[in-house]
Every structure is written in structure tokens, then in C-alpha cells.
C-alpha positions as CSV (number, residue, x, y, z in Angstrom):
1,M,-4.7,-8.3,8.0
2,T,-1.0,-8.4,9.0
3,L,1.6,-6.1,7.6
4,R,3.0,-8.9,5.4
5,E,-0.4,-9.6,4.0
6,L,-1.0,-5.9,3.3
7,Y,2.4,-5.7,1.6
8,D,1.6,-8.7,-0.6
9,Y,-1.9,-7.5,-1.3
10,L,-0.7,-4.1,-2.5
11,I,1.9,-5.6,-4.8
12,D,-0.5,-8.1,-6.2
13,N,-3.4,-5.7,-6.8
14,Y,-1.9,-2.2,-7.3
15,G,1.4,-3.4,-8.6
16,N,-0.1,-5.7,-11.2
17,R,-2.5,-2.9,-12.3
18,K,-5.6,-4.7,-11.1
19,C,-7.0,-1.6,-9.4
20,W,-6.5,2.2,-8.8
21,I,-5.7,3.9,-5.5
22,S,-9.4,4.8,-5.1
23,E,-10.3,1.2,-5.4
24,L,-7.7,0.2,-2.9
25,A,-9.1,2.8,-0.5
26,T,-12.6,1.3,-0.9
27,D,-11.5,-2.3,-0.6
28,L,-9.4,-1.6,2.5
29,N,-12.0,0.8,3.9
30,I,-9.4,3.6,4.4
31,P,-9.2,7.2,3.2
32,Y,-7.8,7.8,-0.3
33,T,-4.8,9.7,1.2
34,D,-3.9,6.6,3.3
35,A,-4.1,4.3,0.3
36,N,-1.9,6.8,-1.6
37,H,0.6,6.8,1.2
38,L,0.8,3.0,1.2
39,T,1.6,2.9,-2.5
40,Y,4.1,5.7,-2.2
41,V,6.0,3.9,0.6
42,L,6.1,0.8,-1.6
43,G,7.8,2.8,-4.3
44,Y,5.1,3.5,-6.8
45,R,4.9,6.8,-8.5
46,R,1.9,7.6,-10.7
47,G,1.1,3.9,-11.1
48,K,4.5,2.7,-12.0
49,V,7.2,1.3,-9.7
50,A,10.2,3.5,-9.3
51,V,12.1,1.3,-6.9
52,L,10.1,-1.4,-5.1
53,S,10.6,-1.1,-1.3
54,S,11.5,-4.2,0.6
55,Y,9.1,-5.5,3.2
56,E,11.4,-4.3,6.0
57,V,11.3,-0.7,4.7
58,F,7.5,-0.9,4.3
59,S,6.9,-2.3,7.7
60,N,9.2,0.2,9.5
61,D,7.2,3.2,8.3
62,E,5.2,4.6,11.2
63,R,2.2,5.7,9.2
64,V,2.0,2.4,7.4
65,R,1.7,0.7,10.8
66,R,-1.0,3.1,12.0
67,I,-3.0,2.5,8.8
68,Q,-2.6,-1.3,9.1
69,A,-4.0,-1.1,12.6
70,F,-7.3,0.1,11.2
71,I,-7.6,-2.5,8.5
């Protein structure tokens, strides 16, 4: 999964309230803390979007890139 696909996947699934962070973690086969970090970088706070981050901001985050490498 590319970073762009991951970005779109998170917005489509978590952003549209189709799943919880724990379900994201299971679906992506990553730890809960990593799934939480992905949603946090995107701009979500407690399930609601505060300010949606652009793809550029999301893709420049070092931890996001490390997480994506394991997916």
C-alpha cells in the first residue's frame, strides 16, 4: 500500500466513521498506537476531524512513513 493509498483509506474508513482505531489496527495489521498516530497526523481528535491534514503533511511525517513500510 502506497502512502497515497493509505491516506485515502484512512479518510474513507476512519473519516467516514466506518470503523474505530482498533479496527484500523486490525485491518492494517499494525499496533493500536500506530493506528492512533496515523489518525492523529491526519487531524482527527477523538473521532472528529479538527483540521484535515493535506497529503503532503501526512506523507512528510517520519513515523507515518515507517508505519507505511510495514503495511
